[in-house]
N, C-alpha and C positions, 0 to 999 in steps of 0.2 A: 502694789506690794504683793498681791496674791500671785501674780505671774512670777515675780522675782523669787518668792518662797518656793513655788513649784519647781522652777528651774534649779535653784540651789539644792533642793531636796533630791531631785533627779541626779544631779552631779554627785552628791554624797553617796547615794545608793549605788550608782554605777562604779564609783571609786572603790567602795567596799567590795563589790563583786570582782572587779579587776584585780584588786590586791589579793583576794582569796585565790583566784585562779593562778596568779603569778606565784604565790607561795606553793601551791600544789605542783606547779610546773618545776620550780626550783627543787623542792623536796624530793620529787620523784625522778630527778634527772639521771641518777645513777642506778635506779632500781627498776626501770621499765625497759621494755623492748623499744627498738627504733620506731615501730609503728605506733605504739602507745605514746611515745614522746612526741611524735608528729601530731597526734590528736590533741594532746595537751597544749602544744604550741598553737594549733589552730584555734582552740578554745580561748587561749589568752589573747590571740590576735583579734578575735571577734570582740571580746570584752573590752579590749583597748580601743578599738574603733568606736564602739558604743560610747565609751567614756569621753573620747576626744570629740565626738559629735555633740555630746551634751555640754561640754565645756565651751565649744564653739557657739552653740545656741545661747548660752548664758552670756558670753562675751558680746555677742551681737545684740542681745536685749539691752545690756548695760550701755553699749555704745549708742544705740538708737535713743535710749532714754536720756543719756547725758547730752545728746545733741538736740534735745527738746522735741523728739518725734516719737513719743511712746505709743501713739496710735498704730504705727506700723510694726511695732514689736509684738508679734503674736507668738503664742506657743507653737512649737513644732507639732506636726500631726501625730507623731509617735509618742508624745509626752503624756497623753491621757489626761 
C-alpha cells in the first residue's frame, strides 16, 4: 500500500504542475514573443512527459499487483 500511495501522490503532484504550466502557456499565448512562447511550450512538454511517465509507472504497478506479482513492482528510481 505504501508503494501505491507514493505512486499516486507522485501522479497528483506532477498533474498539478503540468496543469499549472499548461495554464501559463495558454494565458500567455498572445502576450509573449515567439521565443518566449517556444520556451513555455518546451516547459509544458517536459512537464507532460514527466506526468505521462508517472502515470505509466502507476499503471505498471497496478497491472503487476493485479496479476499477483507485487514483488516485481518496484518504485521507479526517480520517485524518491
